[in-house]
Each structure stands twice: as C-alpha cells, then as structure tokens.
All heavy atoms as TSV, in Angstrom:
chain	resi	resn	atom	element	x	y	z
A	1	PHE	N	N	3.244	8.953	0.161
A	1	PHE	CA	C	1.862	9.367	0.214
A	1	PHE	C	C	1.620	9.898	1.612
A	1	PHE	O	O	1.940	9.224	2.586
A	1	PHE	CB	C	0.944	8.179	-0.042
A	1	PHE	CG	C	1.193	7.479	-1.347
A	1	PHE	CD1	C	2.022	6.383	-1.418
A	1	PHE	CD2	C	0.591	7.931	-2.501
A	1	PHE	CE1	C	2.251	5.719	-2.611
A	1	PHE	CE2	C	0.807	7.286	-3.704
A	1	PHE	CZ	C	1.628	6.170	-3.761
A	2	GLU	N	N	1.033	11.096	1.721
A	2	GLU	CA	C	0.799	11.647	3.049
A	2	GLU	C	C	-0.537	12.377	3.083
A	2	GLU	O	O	-0.850	13.172	2.196
A	2	GLU	CB	C	1.925	12.610	3.426
A	2	GLU	CG	C	1.888	13.004	4.877
A	2	GLU	CD	C	3.187	13.636	5.348
A	2	GLU	OE1	O	4.100	13.850	4.532
A	2	GLU	OE2	O	3.281	13.914	6.539
A	3	GLN	N	N	-1.323	12.048	4.098
A	3	GLN	CA	C	-2.620	12.664	4.364
A	3	GLN	C	C	-3.547	12.611	3.155
A	3	GLN	O	O	-4.151	13.606	2.764
A	3	GLN	CB	C	-2.433	14.097	4.852
A	3	GLN	CG	C	-1.687	14.152	6.162
A	3	GLN	CD	C	-1.483	15.556	6.676
A	3	GLN	OE1	O	-1.554	16.534	5.940
A	3	GLN	NE2	N	-1.236	15.668	7.963
A	4	LEU	N	N	-3.668	11.429	2.568
A	4	LEU	CA	C	-4.561	11.202	1.434
A	4	LEU	C	C	-5.773	10.406	1.869
A	4	LEU	O	O	-5.706	9.614	2.804
A	4	LEU	CB	C	-3.871	10.377	0.343
A	4	LEU	CG	C	-2.667	10.960	-0.352
A	4	LEU	CD1	C	-2.094	9.932	-1.318
A	4	LEU	CD2	C	-3.033	12.214	-1.102
A	5	VAL	N	N	-6.865	10.581	1.148
A	5	VAL	CA	C	-8.004	9.688	1.253
A	5	VAL	C	C	-8.132	9.014	-0.096
A	5	VAL	O	O	-8.319	9.676	-1.119
A	5	VAL	CB	C	-9.307	10.446	1.602
A	5	VAL	CG1	C	-10.494	9.494	1.571
A	5	VAL	CG2	C	-9.187	11.124	2.953
A	6	VAL	N	N	-7.968	7.683	-0.094
A	6	VAL	CA	C	-8.118	6.894	-1.317
A	6	VAL	C	C	-9.428	6.138	-1.182
A	6	VAL	O	O	-9.565	5.272	-0.318
A	6	VAL	CB	C	-6.926	5.922	-1.511
A	6	VAL	CG1	C	-7.132	5.068	-2.749
A	6	VAL	CG2	C	-5.622	6.688	-1.585
A	7	GLU	N	N	-10.384	6.458	-2.011
A	7	GLU	CA	C	-11.717	5.848	-1.991
A	7	GLU	C	C	-11.869	5.049	-3.278
A	7	GLU	O	O	-11.965	5.612	-4.353
A	7	GLU	CB	C	-12.765	6.946	-1.925
A	7	GLU	CG	C	-14.165	6.473	-1.674
A	7	GLU	CD	C	-14.424	6.159	-0.217
A	7	GLU	OE1	O	-14.092	6.976	0.646
A	7	GLU	OE2	O	-14.975	5.073	0.044
A	8	GLY	N	N	-11.831	3.722	-3.162
A	8	GLY	CA	C	-11.911	2.901	-4.367
A	8	GLY	C	C	-10.520	2.398	-4.729
A	8	GLY	O	O	-9.653	2.314	-3.877
A	9	PRO	N	N	-10.265	2.041	-5.907
A	9	PRO	CA	C	-11.018	2.174	-7.147
A	9	PRO	C	C	-12.027	1.052	-7.345
A	9	PRO	O	O	-12.063	0.104	-6.577
A	9	PRO	CB	C	-9.932	2.106	-8.217
A	9	PRO	CG	C	-8.921	1.174	-7.641
A	9	PRO	CD	C	-8.947	1.453	-6.152
A	10	ALA	N	N	-12.813	1.176	-8.397
A	10	ALA	CA	C	-13.841	0.186	-8.697
A	10	ALA	C	C	-13.243	-1.157	-9.109
A	10	ALA	O	O	-13.911	-2.176	-9.033
A	10	ALA	CB	C	-14.754	0.715	-9.797
A	11	SER	N	N	-11.979	-1.160	-9.546
A	11	SER	CA	C	-11.278	-2.414	-9.828
A	11	SER	C	C	-9.831	-2.246	-9.388
A	11	SER	O	O	-9.268	-1.166	-9.473
A	11	SER	CB	C	-11.343	-2.764	-11.316
A	11	SER	OG	O	-10.654	-1.808	-12.076
A	12	GLY	N	N	-9.251	-3.315	-8.872
A	12	GLY	CA	C	-7.847	-3.269	-8.477
A	12	GLY	C	C	-7.620	-2.809	-7.047
A	12	GLY	O	O	-8.523	-2.771	-6.217
A	13	ASP	N	N	-6.361	-2.460	-6.760
A	13	ASP	CA	C	-5.922	-2.091	-5.420
A	13	ASP	C	C	-6.045	-0.585	-5.201
A	13	ASP	O	O	-5.970	0.193	-6.151
A	13	ASP	CB	C	-4.450	-2.494	-5.231
A	13	ASP	CG	C	-4.230	-3.971	-5.518
A	13	ASP	OD1	O	-4.957	-4.786	-4.947
A	13	ASP	OD2	O	-3.329	-4.286	-6.316
A	14	GLY	N	N	-6.177	-0.187	-3.924
A	14	GLY	CA	C	-6.191	1.230	-3.597
A	14	GLY	C	C	-4.853	1.875	-3.938
A	14	GLY	O	O	-4.793	2.878	-4.638
A	15	ILE	N	N	-3.760	1.305	-3.431
A	15	ILE	CA	C	-2.407	1.757	-3.745
A	15	ILE	C	C	-1.579	0.527	-4.095
A	15	ILE	O	O	-1.547	-0.435	-3.326
A	15	ILE	CB	C	-1.762	2.494	-2.552
A	15	ILE	CG1	C	-2.518	3.786	-2.249
A	15	ILE	CG2	C	-0.290	2.785	-2.828
A	15	ILE	CD1	C	-2.011	4.522	-1.015
A	16	GLY	N	N	-0.916	0.562	-5.221
A	16	GLY	CA	C	-0.030	-0.517	-5.634
A	16	GLY	C	C	1.395	0.013	-5.768
A	16	GLY	O	O	1.622	1.040	-6.397
A	17	ILE	N	N	2.333	-0.679	-5.143
A	17	ILE	CA	C	3.744	-0.280	-5.178
A	17	ILE	C	C	4.523	-1.480	-5.692
A	17	ILE	O	O	4.441	-2.567	-5.125
A	17	ILE	CB	C	4.228	0.138	-3.781
A	17	ILE	CG1	C	3.345	1.272	-3.253
A	17	ILE	CG2	C	5.691	0.532	-3.807
A	17	ILE	CD1	C	3.496	1.535	-1.776
A	18	ASP	N	N	5.282	-1.279	-6.783
A	18	ASP	CA	C	5.966	-2.438	-7.365
A	18	ASP	C	C	7.256	-2.056	-8.075
A	18	ASP	O	O	7.719	-0.928	-7.970
A	18	ASP	CB	C	5.033	-3.182	-8.323
A	18	ASP	CG	C	4.595	-2.354	-9.518
A	18	ASP	OD1	O	5.154	-1.276	-9.756
A	18	ASP	OD2	O	3.679	-2.802	-10.223
A	19	ASP	N	N	7.805	-3.038	-8.741
A	19	ASP	CA	C	8.962	-2.869	-9.613
A	19	ASP	C	C	10.185	-2.291	-8.899
A	19	ASP	O	O	10.855	-1.393	-9.399
A	19	ASP	CB	C	8.579	-2.009	-10.813
A	19	ASP	CG	C	9.359	-2.403	-12.055
A	19	ASP	OD1	O	10.002	-3.479	-12.046
A	19	ASP	OD2	O	9.336	-1.633	-13.026
A	20	GLY	N	N	10.444	-2.782	-7.676
A	20	GLY	CA	C	11.652	-2.402	-6.953
A	20	GLY	C	C	11.641	-1.015	-6.347
A	20	GLY	O	O	12.704	-0.463	-6.050
A	21	ALA	N	N	10.482	-0.408	-6.147
A	21	ALA	CA	C	10.418	0.929	-5.539
A	21	ALA	C	C	10.998	0.877	-4.127
A	21	ALA	O	O	10.554	0.099	-3.293
A	21	ALA	CB	C	8.976	1.423	-5.496
A	22	GLY	N	N	12.013	1.671	-3.846
A	22	GLY	CA	C	12.678	1.660	-2.541
A	22	GLY	C	C	13.616	0.486	-2.399
A	22	GLY	O	O	13.327	-0.604	-2.862
A	23	ASP	N	N	14.749	0.705	-1.760
A	23	ASP	CA	C	15.743	-0.358	-1.594
A	23	ASP	C	C	15.666	-1.054	-0.243
A	23	ASP	O	O	16.174	-2.145	-0.069
A	23	ASP	CB	C	17.161	0.212	-1.746
A	23	ASP	CG	C	17.413	0.737	-3.149
A	23	ASP	OD1	O	16.875	0.154	-4.103
A	23	ASP	OD2	O	18.141	1.734	-3.277
A	24	ASP	N	N	15.081	-0.376	0.739
A	24	ASP	CA	C	15.022	-0.915	2.098
A	24	ASP	C	C	13.929	-0.176	2.855
A	24	ASP	O	O	13.171	0.589	2.277
A	24	ASP	CB	C	16.371	-0.777	2.806
A	24	ASP	CG	C	16.883	0.662	2.819
A	24	ASP	OD1	O	16.066	1.609	2.945
A	24	ASP	OD2	O	18.099	0.854	2.705
A	25	PHE	N	N	13.842	-0.390	4.169
A	25	PHE	CA	C	12.814	0.282	4.968
A	25	PHE	C	C	13.269	1.645	5.474
A	25	PHE	O	O	12.550	2.328	6.171
A	25	PHE	CB	C	12.377	-0.589	6.144
A	25	PHE	CG	C	11.576	-1.784	5.705
A	25	PHE	CD1	C	12.023	-3.056	5.981
A	25	PHE	CD2	C	10.400	-1.629	5.005
A	25	PHE	CE1	C	11.295	-4.156	5.571
A	25	PHE	CE2	C	9.661	-2.715	4.580
A	25	PHE	CZ	C	10.111	-3.994	4.869
A	26	GLY	N	N	14.468	2.086	5.122
A	26	GLY	CA	C	14.989	3.390	5.544
A	26	GLY	C	C	14.491	4.517	4.656
A	26	GLY	O	O	13.324	4.576	4.266
A	27	ALA	N	N	15.394	5.399	4.296
A	27	ALA	CA	C	15.056	6.622	3.569
A	27	ALA	C	C	14.484	6.381	2.177
A	27	ALA	O	O	13.786	7.235	1.642
A	27	ALA	CB	C	16.290	7.515	3.469
A	28	THR	N	N	14.746	5.224	1.569
A	28	THR	CA	C	14.285	5.014	0.197
A	28	THR	C	C	12.935	4.316	0.092
A	28	THR	O	O	12.392	4.195	-1.003
A	28	THR	CB	C	15.317	4.204	-0.610
A	28	THR	OG1	O	15.430	2.905	-0.038
A	28	THR	CG2	C	16.662	4.906	-0.647
A	29	ALA	N	N	12.389	3.820	1.193
A	29	ALA	CA	C	11.105	3.127	1.149
A	29	ALA	C	C	9.990	4.086	0.744
A	29	ALA	O	O	10.035	5.283	1.018
A	29	ALA	CB	C	10.775	2.523	2.515
A	30	THR	N	N	8.989	3.557	0.077
A	30	THR	CA	C	7.774	4.318	-0.174
A	30	THR	C	C	7.003	4.372	1.140
A	30	THR	O	O	6.743	3.336	1.748
A	30	THR	CB	C	6.921	3.645	-1.262
A	30	THR	OG1	O	7.687	3.576	-2.463
A	30	THR	CG2	C	5.638	4.414	-1.506
A	31	VAL	N	N	6.639	5.566	1.588
A	31	VAL	CA	C	5.964	5.733	2.875
A	31	VAL	C	C	4.511	6.134	2.648
A	31	VAL	O	O	4.227	7.050	1.872
A	31	VAL	CB	C	6.673	6.792	3.750
A	31	VAL	CG1	C	5.945	6.970	5.071
A	31	VAL	CG2	C	8.122	6.384	3.985
A	32	ILE	N	N	3.620	5.428	3.317
A	32	ILE	CA	C	2.190	5.753	3.322
A	32	ILE	C	C	1.890	6.215	4.736
A	32	ILE	O	O	1.868	5.411	5.664
A	32	ILE	CB	C	1.349	4.523	2.934
A	32	ILE	CG1	C	1.751	4.040	1.532
A	32	ILE	CG2	C	-0.130	4.834	3.021
A	32	ILE	CD1	C	1.235	2.669	1.181
A	33	ARG	N	N	1.706	7.523	4.910
A	33	ARG	CA	C	1.615	8.105	6.248
A	33	ARG	C	C	0.312	8.898	6.423
A	33	ARG	O	O	-0.024	9.740	5.602
A	33	ARG	CB	C	2.806	9.036	6.472
A	33	ARG	CG	C	2.831	9.719	7.824
A	33	ARG	CD	C	4.024	10.668	7.966
A	33	ARG	NE	N	5.265	9.909	7.959
A	33	ARG	CZ	C	6.294	10.175	7.142
A	33	ARG	NH1	N	6.239	11.155	6.286
A	33	ARG	NH2	N	7.381	9.434	7.214
A	34	ASP	N	N	-0.396	8.604	7.516
A	34	ASP	CA	C	-1.600	9.352	7.892
A	34	ASP	C	C	-2.633	9.403	6.765
A	34	ASP	O	O	-3.206	10.454	6.474
A	34	ASP	CB	C	-1.234	10.777	8.344
A	34	ASP	CG	C	-0.294	10.782	9.534
A	34	ASP	OD1	O	-0.391	9.851	10.363
A	34	ASP	OD2	O	0.541	11.695	9.634
A	35	CYS	N	N	-2.862	8.247	6.136
A	35	CYS	CA	C	-3.814	8.155	5.029
A	35	CYS	C	C	-5.027	7.316	5.426
A	35	CYS	O	O	-4.991	6.565	6.398
A	35	CYS	CB	C	-3.154	7.503	3.813
A	35	CYS	SG	S	-1.818	8.469	3.101
A	36	VAL	N	N	-6.086	7.451	4.653
A	36	VAL	CA	C	-7.267	6.595	4.758
A	36	VAL	C	C	-7.419	5.916	3.411
A	36	VAL	O	O	-7.513	6.583	2.376
A	36	VAL	CB	C	-8.534	7.410	5.088
A	36	VAL	CG1	C	-9.761	6.502	5.087
A	36	VAL	CG2	C	-8.389	8.129	6.415
A	37	ILE	N	N	-7.421	4.586	3.425
A	37	ILE	CA	C	-7.529	3.812	2.187
A	37	ILE	C	C	-8.679	2.830	2.373
A	37	ILE	O	O	-8.609	1.927	3.204
A	37	ILE	CB	C	-6.211	3.068	1.884
A	37	ILE	CG1	C	-5.057	4.073	1.823
A	37	ILE	CG2	C	-6.325	2.284	0.590
A	37	ILE	CD1	C	-3.706	3.474	2.050
A	38	ARG	N	N	-9.739	3.034	1.590
A	38	ARG	CA	C	-10.924	2.183	1.775
A	38	ARG	C	C	-11.677	2.016	0.456
A	38	ARG	O	O	-11.552	2.807	-0.463
A	38	ARG	CB	C	-11.846	2.796	2.821
A	38	ARG	CG	C	-12.379	4.146	2.443
A	38	ARG	CD	C	-13.319	4.703	3.498
A	38	ARG	NE	N	-13.587	6.092	3.182
A	38	ARG	CZ	C	-13.459	7.079	4.027
A	38	ARG	NH1	N	-13.088	6.864	5.261
A	38	ARG	NH2	N	-13.725	8.310	3.645
A	39	GLY	N	N	-12.452	0.944	0.407
A	39	GLY	CA	C	-13.341	0.711	-0.714
A	39	GLY	C	C	-12.702	0.172	-1.983
A	39	GLY	O	O	-13.335	0.165	-3.031
A	40	ALA	N	N	-11.461	-0.303	-1.912
A	40	ALA	CA	C	-10.822	-0.863	-3.113
A	40	ALA	C	C	-11.465	-2.202	-3.467
A	40	ALA	O	O	-11.886	-2.952	-2.585
A	40	ALA	CB	C	-9.319	-1.037	-2.907
A	41	ARG	N	N	-11.505	-2.512	-4.726
A	41	ARG	CA	C	-12.076	-3.775	-5.189
A	41	ARG	C	C	-11.184	-4.971	-4.857
A	41	ARG	O	O	-11.644	-6.093	-4.777
A	41	ARG	CB	C	-12.277	-3.694	-6.697
A	41	ARG	CG	C	-13.215	-4.693	-7.213
A	41	ARG	CD	C	-14.585	-4.356	-6.705
A	41	ARG	NE	N	-15.586	-5.117	-7.416
A	41	ARG	CZ	C	-16.708	-5.488	-6.850
A	41	ARG	NH1	N	-16.964	-5.174	-5.610
A	41	ARG	NH2	N	-17.586	-6.158	-7.533
A	42	ASP	N	N	-9.886	-4.727	-4.657
A	42	ASP	CA	C	-8.965	-5.798	-4.264
A	42	ASP	C	C	-8.346	-5.409	-2.917
A	42	ASP	O	O	-9.073	-5.189	-1.953
A	42	ASP	CB	C	-7.914	-6.029	-5.348
A	42	ASP	CG	C	-7.199	-7.383	-5.222
A	42	ASP	OD1	O	-7.518	-8.153	-4.297
A	42	ASP	OD2	O	-6.317	-7.671	-6.039
A	43	LYS	N	N	-7.042	-5.295	-2.809
A	43	LYS	CA	C	-6.368	-4.945	-1.545
A	43	LYS	C	C	-6.319	-3.430	-1.360
A	43	LYS	O	O	-6.308	-2.688	-2.331
A	43	LYS	CB	C	-4.929	-5.467	-1.532
A	43	LYS	CG	C	-4.770	-6.934	-1.857
A	43	LYS	CD	C	-5.369	-7.824	-0.797
A	43	LYS	CE	C	-5.092	-9.282	-1.017
A	43	LYS	NZ	N	-5.794	-9.903	-2.125
A	44	GLY	N	N	-6.223	-2.996	-0.117
A	44	GLY	CA	C	-6.019	-1.579	0.152
A	44	GLY	C	C	-4.646	-1.135	-0.298
A	44	GLY	O	O	-4.492	-0.149	-1.010
A	45	VAL	N	N	-3.606	-1.898	0.098
A	45	VAL	CA	C	-2.223	-1.635	-0.315
A	45	VAL	C	C	-1.603	-2.961	-0.725
A	45	VAL	O	O	-1.642	-3.925	0.031
A	45	VAL	CB	C	-1.391	-1.026	0.843
A	45	VAL	CG1	C	0.063	-0.852	0.439
A	45	VAL	CG2	C	-1.981	0.294	1.317
A	46	LYS	N	N	-1.032	-2.996	-1.925
A	46	LYS	CA	C	-0.325	-4.194	-2.380
A	46	LYS	C	C	1.093	-3.795	-2.787
A	46	LYS	O	O	1.292	-2.862	-3.559
A	46	LYS	CB	C	-1.021	-4.851	-3.557
A	46	LYS	CG	C	-0.380	-6.192	-3.949
A	46	LYS	CD	C	-1.016	-6.801	-5.175
A	46	LYS	CE	C	-2.406	-7.295	-4.891
A	46	LYS	NZ	N	-3.054	-7.849	-6.114
A	47	VAL	N	N	2.080	-4.526	-2.237
A	47	VAL	CA	C	3.491	-4.256	-2.508
A	47	VAL	C	C	4.086	-5.517	-3.137
A	47	VAL	O	O	4.014	-6.595	-2.551
A	47	VAL	CB	C	4.244	-3.878	-1.212
A	47	VAL	CG1	C	5.684	-3.538	-1.508
A	47	VAL	CG2	C	3.552	-2.723	-0.504
A	48	THR	N	N	4.662	-5.375	-4.337
A	48	THR	CA	C	5.145	-6.536	-5.081
A	48	THR	C	C	6.532	-6.304	-5.669
A	48	THR	O	O	7.073	-5.214	-5.611
A	48	THR	CB	C	4.195	-6.890	-6.249
A	48	THR	OG1	O	4.225	-5.844	-7.205
A	48	THR	CG2	C	2.778	-7.125	-5.777
A	49	THR	N	N	7.052	-7.344	-6.250
A	49	THR	CA	C	8.273	-7.370	-7.079
A	49	THR	C	C	9.440	-6.549	-6.530
A	49	THR	O	O	9.963	-5.657	-7.179
A	49	THR	CB	C	7.977	-6.939	-8.539
A	49	THR	OG1	O	7.360	-5.662	-8.540
A	49	THR	CG2	C	7.078	-7.933	-9.236
A	50	GLY	N	N	9.821	-6.867	-5.307
A	50	GLY	CA	C	11.018	-6.286	-4.715
A	50	GLY	C	C	10.852	-4.885	-4.131
A	50	GLY	O	O	11.818	-4.298	-3.662
A	51	ALA	N	N	9.661	-4.330	-4.158
A	51	ALA	CA	C	9.435	-2.989	-3.603
A	51	ALA	C	C	9.428	-3.038	-2.072
A	51	ALA	O	O	9.155	-4.074	-1.462
A	51	ALA	CB	C	8.117	-2.418	-4.109
A	52	HIS	N	N	9.726	-1.883	-1.432
A	52	HIS	CA	C	9.682	-1.730	0.017
A	52	HIS	C	C	8.737	-0.588	0.357
A	52	HIS	O	O	8.859	0.499	-0.212
A	52	HIS	CB	C	11.066	-1.389	0.576
A	52	HIS	CG	C	11.997	-2.541	0.593
A	52	HIS	ND1	N	12.602	-3.032	-0.532
A	52	HIS	CD2	C	12.417	-3.304	1.624
A	52	HIS	CE1	C	13.369	-4.047	-0.203
A	52	HIS	NE2	N	13.283	-4.236	1.102
A	53	ALA	N	N	7.802	-0.840	1.282
A	53	ALA	CA	C	6.870	0.203	1.709
A	53	ALA	C	C	6.753	0.188	3.225
A	53	ALA	O	O	6.834	-0.861	3.863
A	53	ALA	CB	C	5.500	-0.002	1.081
A	54	ARG	N	N	6.544	1.375	3.781
A	54	ARG	CA	C	6.319	1.545	5.216
A	54	ARG	C	C	4.975	2.220	5.387
A	54	ARG	O	O	4.717	3.273	4.797
A	54	ARG	CB	C	7.421	2.440	5.785
A	54	ARG	CG	C	8.024	1.961	7.030
A	54	ARG	CD	C	9.216	2.754	7.539
A	54	ARG	NE	N	9.129	4.185	7.401
A	54	ARG	CZ	C	10.030	4.927	6.764
A	54	ARG	NH1	N	11.072	4.365	6.181
A	54	ARG	NH2	N	9.903	6.225	6.702
A	55	VAL	N	N	4.085	1.614	6.196
A	55	VAL	CA	C	2.768	2.178	6.471
A	55	VAL	C	C	2.797	2.723	7.891
A	55	VAL	O	O	3.113	1.999	8.836
A	55	VAL	CB	C	1.653	1.113	6.319
A	55	VAL	CG1	C	0.299	1.711	6.616
A	55	VAL	CG2	C	1.685	0.504	4.919
A	56	GLU	N	N	2.480	4.017	8.032
A	56	GLU	CA	C	2.541	4.680	9.338
A	56	GLU	C	C	1.248	5.445	9.606
A	56	GLU	O	O	0.841	6.272	8.793
A	56	GLU	CB	C	3.702	5.674	9.363
A	56	GLU	CG	C	5.056	5.064	9.087
A	56	GLU	CD	C	6.163	6.101	8.964
A	56	GLU	OE1	O	5.867	7.308	8.926
A	56	GLU	OE2	O	7.334	5.690	8.903
A	57	GLY	N	N	0.611	5.168	10.729
A	57	GLY	CA	C	-0.541	5.948	11.190
A	57	GLY	C	C	-1.684	6.048	10.210
A	57	GLY	O	O	-2.343	7.077	10.134
A	58	SER	N	N	-1.946	4.999	9.438
A	58	SER	CA	C	-2.979	5.039	8.402
A	58	SER	C	C	-4.127	4.096	8.734
A	58	SER	O	O	-3.939	3.082	9.402
A	58	SER	CB	C	-2.382	4.650	7.049
A	58	SER	OG	O	-1.415	5.581	6.645
A	59	TRP	N	N	-5.325	4.450	8.249
A	59	TRP	CA	C	-6.499	3.592	8.354
A	59	TRP	C	C	-6.656	2.892	7.013
A	59	TRP	O	O	-6.767	3.545	5.980
A	59	TRP	CB	C	-7.759	4.406	8.622
A	59	TRP	CG	C	-7.840	4.928	10.007
A	59	TRP	CD1	C	-7.322	6.092	10.476
A	59	TRP	CD2	C	-8.480	4.302	11.108
A	59	TRP	NE1	N	-7.600	6.223	11.807
A	59	TRP	CE2	C	-8.317	5.138	12.228
A	59	TRP	CE3	C	-9.177	3.105	11.254
A	59	TRP	CZ2	C	-8.821	4.824	13.479
A	59	TRP	CZ3	C	-9.690	2.794	12.503
A	59	TRP	CH2	C	-9.500	3.649	13.592
A	60	ILE	N	N	-6.661	1.556	7.048
A	60	ILE	CA	C	-6.861	0.762	5.833
A	60	ILE	C	C	-8.018	-0.176	6.153
A	60	ILE	O	O	-7.867	-1.116	6.924
A	60	ILE	CB	C	-5.582	-0.006	5.450
A	60	ILE	CG1	C	-4.435	0.977	5.259
A	60	ILE	CG2	C	-5.816	-0.827	4.187
A	60	ILE	CD1	C	-3.080	0.335	5.095
A	61	GLU	N	N	-9.190	0.124	5.569
A	61	GLU	CA	C	-10.406	-0.590	5.986
A	61	GLU	C	C	-11.390	-0.729	4.832
A	61	GLU	O	O	-11.357	0.043	3.873
A	61	GLU	CB	C	-11.082	0.175	7.121
A	61	GLU	CG	C	-11.519	1.575	6.692
A	61	GLU	CD	C	-12.171	2.369	7.808
A	61	GLU	OE1	O	-12.242	1.880	8.935
A	61	GLU	OE2	O	-12.622	3.482	7.511
A	62	GLY	N	N	-12.230	-1.735	4.939
A	62	GLY	CA	C	-13.341	-1.901	4.011
A	62	GLY	C	C	-12.942	-2.167	2.570
A	62	GLY	O	O	-13.672	-1.810	1.649
A	63	ASN	N	N	-11.803	-2.808	2.364
A	63	ASN	CA	C	-11.378	-3.184	1.018
A	63	ASN	C	C	-11.825	-4.624	0.757
A	63	ASN	O	O	-11.777	-5.458	1.656
A	63	ASN	CB	C	-9.864	-3.032	0.887
A	63	ASN	CG	C	-9.442	-1.595	1.117
A	63	ASN	OD1	O	-9.695	-0.735	0.288
A	63	ASN	ND2	N	-8.843	-1.315	2.264
A	64	ALA	N	N	-12.281	-4.918	-0.452
A	64	ALA	CA	C	-12.941	-6.187	-0.746
A	64	ALA	C	C	-12.093	-7.415	-0.420
A	64	ALA	O	O	-12.614	-8.402	0.089
A	64	ALA	CB	C	-13.371	-6.224	-2.210
A	65	ASN	N	N	-10.785	-7.379	-0.675
A	65	ASN	CA	C	-9.953	-8.564	-0.470
A	65	ASN	C	C	-8.847	-8.357	0.553
A	65	ASN	O	O	-7.788	-8.964	0.469
A	65	ASN	CB	C	-9.363	-9.026	-1.807
A	65	ASN	CG	C	-10.429	-9.599	-2.713
A	65	ASN	OD1	O	-11.301	-10.323	-2.269
A	65	ASN	ND2	N	-10.376	-9.249	-3.980
A	66	GLY	N	N	-9.073	-7.476	1.506
A	66	GLY	CA	C	-8.119	-7.315	2.595
A	66	GLY	C	C	-7.412	-5.978	2.592
A	66	GLY	O	O	-7.580	-5.152	1.697
A	67	GLY	N	N	-6.600	-5.788	3.625
A	67	GLY	CA	C	-5.956	-4.503	3.841
A	67	GLY	C	C	-4.609	-4.341	3.179
A	67	GLY	O	O	-4.443	-3.543	2.269
A	68	VAL	N	N	-3.601	-5.113	3.629
A	68	VAL	CA	C	-2.234	-4.955	3.137
A	68	VAL	C	C	-1.707	-6.318	2.699
A	68	VAL	O	O	-1.869	-7.307	3.407
A	68	VAL	CB	C	-1.312	-4.379	4.236
A	68	VAL	CG1	C	0.115	-4.251	3.742
A	68	VAL	CG2	C	-1.837	-3.036	4.732
A	69	GLN	N	N	-1.067	-6.360	1.538
A	69	GLN	CA	C	-0.479	-7.608	1.057
A	69	GLN	C	C	0.912	-7.329	0.494
A	69	GLN	O	O	1.104	-6.399	-0.291
A	69	GLN	CB	C	-1.326	-8.230	-0.034
A	69	GLN	CG	C	-0.740	-9.537	-0.561
A	69	GLN	CD	C	-1.553	-10.122	-1.699
A	69	GLN	OE1	O	-2.142	-9.400	-2.486
A	69	GLN	NE2	N	-1.594	-11.429	-1.753
A	70	ALA	N	N	1.867	-8.145	0.906
A	70	ALA	CA	C	3.197	-8.168	0.286
A	70	ALA	C	C	3.310	-9.504	-0.420
A	70	ALA	O	O	3.103	-10.564	0.177
A	70	ALA	CB	C	4.286	-8.036	1.344
A	71	THR	N	N	3.604	-9.462	-1.704
A	71	THR	CA	C	3.647	-10.683	-2.501
A	71	THR	C	C	4.716	-10.565	-3.581
A	71	THR	O	O	5.182	-9.463	-3.869
A	71	THR	CB	C	2.249	-10.978	-3.127
A	71	THR	OG1	O	2.274	-12.238	-3.775
A	71	THR	CG2	C	1.827	-9.895	-4.085
A	72	LEU	N	N	5.120	-11.668	-4.148
A	72	LEU	CA	C	6.107	-11.695	-5.229
A	72	LEU	C	C	7.363	-10.908	-4.883
A	72	LEU	O	O	7.885	-10.135	-5.670
A	72	LEU	CB	C	5.490	-11.146	-6.524
A	72	LEU	CG	C	4.260	-11.893	-7.053
A	72	LEU	CD1	C	3.638	-11.138	-8.201
A	72	LEU	CD2	C	4.632	-13.299	-7.454
A	73	GLY	N	N	7.839	-11.062	-3.629
A	73	GLY	CA	C	9.074	-10.419	-3.209
A	73	GLY	C	C	8.908	-9.000	-2.703
A	73	GLY	O	O	9.896	-8.297	-2.500
A	74	GLY	N	N	7.677	-8.546	-2.474
A	74	GLY	CA	C	7.447	-7.220	-1.893
A	74	GLY	C	C	7.633	-7.256	-0.390
A	74	GLY	O	O	7.516	-8.305	0.242
A	75	HIS	N	N	7.936	-6.095	0.213
A	75	HIS	CA	C	8.199	-6.001	1.664
A	75	HIS	C	C	7.398	-4.843	2.243
A	75	HIS	O	O	7.440	-3.730	1.714
A	75	HIS	CB	C	9.683	-5.749	1.906
A	75	HIS	CG	C	10.571	-6.704	1.181
A	75	HIS	ND1	N	10.932	-7.913	1.706
A	75	HIS	CD2	C	11.168	-6.623	-0.031
A	75	HIS	CE1	C	11.721	-8.543	0.846
A	75	HIS	NE2	N	11.871	-7.774	-0.224
A	76	VAL	N	N	6.719	-5.101	3.381
A	76	VAL	CA	C	5.925	-4.062	4.053
A	76	VAL	C	C	6.278	-4.044	5.525
A	76	VAL	O	O	6.386	-5.090	6.166
A	76	VAL	CB	C	4.412	-4.308	3.894
A	76	VAL	CG1	C	3.616	-3.275	4.664
A	76	VAL	CG2	C	4.007	-4.288	2.444
A	77	SER	N	N	6.428	-2.856	6.047
A	77	SER	CA	C	6.651	-2.685	7.477
A	77	SER	C	C	5.560	-1.772	7.996
A	77	SER	O	O	5.165	-0.823	7.351
A	77	SER	CB	C	8.024	-2.027	7.701
A	77	SER	OG	O	8.144	-1.542	8.995
C-alpha cells in the first residue's frame, strides 16, 4: 500500500493483513508506506495469522481501538 488515505471503515480495521501474507520483513513483507489511516471502528492496521507487515512513514491516528496490532502470530515492523 503506498500513498493511500484510508478513512474508516464503519466496522472493523482500516487495513487487515492475514493468512501468512509475506514470509519475513524483507522483500516479501506487505509494506504500508506513506499512508494515512484513520477513523477505523477497530484497529488502524491489524496483522494476524503468520503475516508480516512493515509500516513506513505513515500516519495512523484516530482509530477507535488503537493504531497497530500484531496478534495470533502476526508480525509488524
């Protein structure tokens, strides 16, 4: 994801990454770069079930239940 504005959604997370997306923090990780993520009903970014995500130069603010969460074996850098 690059240079996006994610406003909302009315339910759930702004961006959800799961099911083993990316193998590590290198070339295969899902990258969220230079984005604005706000107003989600749950987390701004949630990474679960073995997925790997890298957040770079992004604003993650004003989400109802927090900014970034790694859970159920998810990894965030």
